C-alpha positions as CSV (number, residue, x, y, z in Angstrom):
1,M,-36.7,-3.0,0.9
2,S,-38.4,-1.9,3.9
3,L,-36.3,0.1,6.7
4,L,-36.3,-2.6,9.0
5,D,-34.3,-4.6,6.0
6,Y,-31.6,-2.3,5.8
7,F,-31.1,-2.1,9.3
8,R,-30.7,-6.1,9.3
9,S,-28.4,-5.7,6.4
10,T,-26.2,-3.2,8.1
11,K,-26.0,-5.8,10.9
12,S,-25.3,-8.3,9.3
13,N,-22.8,-6.5,7.4
14,N,-21.0,-5.5,11.1
15,A,-21.1,-8.3,11.9
16,S,-18.9,-10.9,9.5
17,L,-16.7,-7.5,9.5
18,A,-15.9,-7.9,12.8
19,K,-15.7,-11.7,12.8
20,E,-13.5,-10.9,9.8
21,R,-10.9,-9.0,12.1
22,L,-11.3,-10.9,15.3
23,Q,-10.2,-14.5,12.4
24,I,-6.7,-11.9,12.1
25,I,-6.3,-11.2,15.7
26,V,-6.9,-14.6,15.9
27,A,-4.4,-15.6,13.2
28,H,-1.4,-12.8,14.3
29,E,-1.4,-14.3,18.0
30,R,-1.3,-17.6,16.9
31,G,1.7,-16.6,15.0
32,S,3.6,-14.9,18.6
33,R,2.9,-17.7,20.4
34,N,6.0,-19.7,19.8
35,S,8.0,-16.3,19.1
36,P,11.1,-15.1,21.7
37,D,10.1,-12.8,23.9
38,Y,12.6,-9.9,22.7
39,L,11.3,-10.5,19.6
40,P,9.7,-6.7,19.5
41,Q,12.4,-4.9,21.7
42,L,14.4,-6.6,18.7
43,K,11.8,-4.6,16.1
44,Q,12.7,-1.8,18.1
45,D,16.0,-2.0,17.8
46,I,16.1,-2.4,14.0
47,L,14.0,-0.2,13.6
48,A,16.1,2.7,16.1
49,V,19.2,1.8,13.4
50,I,17.6,1.8,10.8
51,A,15.6,5.4,11.5
52,K,19.2,6.5,11.6
53,Y,20.2,6.7,8.1
54,V,16.5,6.5,7.0
55,N,12.7,8.6,7.5
56,I,11.4,5.0,8.1
57,S,8.0,4.1,9.9
58,E,7.3,1.2,12.5
59,E,4.5,-0.3,9.8
60,Q,7.3,-1.0,7.7
61,V,9.1,-2.9,9.6
62,T,8.4,-6.4,10.3
63,V,10.0,-9.1,11.9
64,E,8.8,-12.7,12.1
65,F,10.7,-15.9,13.8
66,D,9.4,-18.9,12.3
67,N,10.4,-22.4,14.6
68,S,9.7,-25.9,12.3
69,D,11.7,-29.1,12.7
70,D,15.3,-28.4,13.2
71,I,15.5,-24.7,11.9
72,A,15.2,-22.2,13.6
73,V,14.4,-19.0,11.1
74,L,14.2,-15.1,11.8
75,E,12.9,-12.8,8.3
76,L,13.6,-8.7,8.5
77,N,11.5,-6.9,5.9
78,V,12.4,-3.6,5.2
79,T,10.0,-1.2,3.1
80,L,12.2,1.4,2.7
81,P,11.2,4.2,1.2
82,D,12.3,5.5,-2.5
83,S,15.9,7.7,-2.9
84,K,14.6,10.8,-4.3
C-alpha cells in the first residue's frame, strides 16, 4: 500500500460518511415536512414541565407526529433517569 492509496481510502471513507449523514438529515426533514408548526414548541413545553420534577435533557424527549389515512397520532417518548 502506497502513501497515495492511504489518502484515496481516507477520501472514500469521508465521502461515504458524509453521504450517510446527508441521508439521515434528508430522512429527518422528510419526516418533519408534514408535521404541524407547533410541534417544536410543544416539545419545549413538555420538556419544561417534566424538568420541574425530574432532571432531564432535551435528547431524552422525542415528539413525533404521524398523519396517515383518517388518523393523526402524536407520539411522545420520554426516557426518564433511573431513580436512586
